[in-house]
N, C-alpha and C positions, 0 to 999 in steps of 0.2 A: 810660940805659933798658934796656941789656942787663944792667946790673951790679945793678939795682932788680927786673928777672926773674929775675936768680941766685938773690938772696937770697931771693926770694919762693919760688921752686920748692924751696929747700934748707932753709926754716925749719923749725921744730918747732912744738907745741903751746906750749912751754916758753921762745920767746924772742918777741920784739917788734924790728920792724925800725923804727929810728929814721932819719927824714929831715928835712933842713934844706937851704930853698929849692930842693926839688927834688933835691938830691944826698943819698944813703945814707951815713949815718954809720956803720953797721953793724948787726948782730944783737945784742939783748943778753939775758941771762937776765930772764925773767920767768914768774909767774905763769900756769898755764891760762885764768884768769879774767880777764888783763890783756889790753888792746887788742894786736890784731896788730900795728898799725903807728902811729905816732905820727909827724905831719908837722907841723913848723913854718916860720914863713916870715917873716924879718927885714925884707922888703921893704915901704917905704912910698911910696904913689902920691904922686907929685909934687905933683899939686894939694892935698894933704893932708900936706904935708911941714913947715909951717911949725912955730914952738916952739910955737903956741898949741895946733895940732892935737895935736902928738905928749904934749902935758901933758896934754889930754883922753884920749887913748889909753892913757897910763899909768896914769891916775886908774882908767878903765874895766879895767885889768887886760889889757890886749889889746895889750901892746907888752912888747920887753925894754929 
């Protein structure tokens, strides 16, 4: 939390904060029209972690 807040307070209009599963990966150069934060999540809820569900999510483009 403290590291995320630090990044947010220090970033400029030409940077984007990249986060993965709640962990900040860092500030990266970007255009002023780019998103200020990009958040990805690699977790799958156990009720939906079967191979068939993974294939469906992959086909939809919502998994890695």
